[in-house]
C-alpha positions in Angstrom: -123.8 80.9 113.4 -124.9 82.8 116.6 -122.4 80.7 118.5 -119.5 82.2 116.5 -120.8 85.7 117.3 -121.0 84.7 121.0 -117.5 83.2 121.0 -116.2 86.3 119.2 -117.6 88.6 121.9 -116.2 86.4 124.6 -112.8 86.4 123.0 -112.9 90.2 122.7 -113.6 90.5 126.4 -110.9 88.0 127.2 -108.5 89.9 125.0 -109.2 93.1 126.8 -108.6 91.3 130.1 -105.3 89.9 128.7 -104.1 93.5 128.0 -105.1 94.5 131.5 -103.2 91.5 132.9 -100.1 92.5 131.0 -100.5 96.0 132.4 -100.7 94.4 135.9 -97.5 92.6 135.2 -95.7 95.9 134.4 -97.3 97.9 137.2 -99.6 96.8 139.9 -102.3 99.5 139.7 -104.9 97.7 141.8 -104.7 97.4 145.5 -107.3 94.7 145.8 -106.1 91.1 145.3 -109.5 89.8 144.4 -109.7 92.1 141.4 -106.1 91.4 140.3 -106.7 87.6 140.5 -109.9 87.9 138.5 -108.2 89.9 135.8 -105.3 87.5 135.6 -107.5 84.4 135.5 -109.8 85.8 132.8 -106.8 87.3 130.8 -104.2 84.6 131.0 -106.0 81.3 131.4 -109.4 81.8 129.7 -107.8 84.1 127.1 -105.2 81.5 126.2 -107.9 79.1 125.3 -110.7 81.2 123.8 -108.7 83.7 121.6 -106.9 81.0 119.5 -110.1 78.8 119.4 -112.1 81.7 117.9 -109.4 82.4 115.3 -109.4 78.8 114.3 -113.2 79.0 113.9 -112.7 82.1 111.7 -110.2 80.1 109.6 -112.7 77.2 109.4 -115.5 79.5 108.2 -113.2 80.9 105.5 -112.1 77.4 104.4 -115.8 76.4 103.9 -116.0 79.5 101.6 -118.5 81.4 103.6 -118.4 85.1 104.1 -117.2 85.8 107.6 -118.6 89.3 107.7 -122.1 88.0 107.4 -121.8 86.4 110.8 -119.4 88.6 112.8 -118.7 92.3 112.4 -115.4 93.1 110.7 -114.1 95.2 113.7 -114.6 92.3 116.0 -112.7 89.9 113.7 -109.9 92.5 113.4 -109.7 93.0 117.2 -109.6 89.2 117.9 -106.8 88.8 115.3 -104.9 91.6 117.0 -105.3 90.0 120.4 -104.0 86.7 118.9 -100.9 88.5 117.6 -100.3 90.2 121.0 -100.8 86.8 122.7 -98.3 85.1 120.4 -95.8 87.9 120.9 -96.2 87.6 124.6 -95.7 83.9 124.6 -92.6 84.0 122.4 -90.9 87.2 123.5 -91.5 87.6 127.2 -91.2 84.0 128.0 -88.0 83.5 126.1 -85.3 82.2 128.4 -82.7 84.5 126.7 -84.9 87.5 127.5 -84.2 87.1 131.3 -80.5 86.5 131.1 -78.1 89.2 132.1 
């Protein structure tokens, strides 16, 4: 199950970049376009794929009745679930068509 640990670490990094890309949406704190585009690509596009995929893998491990903490540290699982919740809130709240109406 080394692949699950690797995917969990990758999802954690993508989750951090997702939070950074949300902060770039609020305020552009970088002056370099290359850094901004890298943060946005890793955060939005790769994060939208990896974070839900890892959480589905967590669910599959739990459905097989194996102990998840034997493969992945608990803080990493908690952080990835937190990033999934933030991702879902972002998708449903900020992209709501009624949110942008005046």
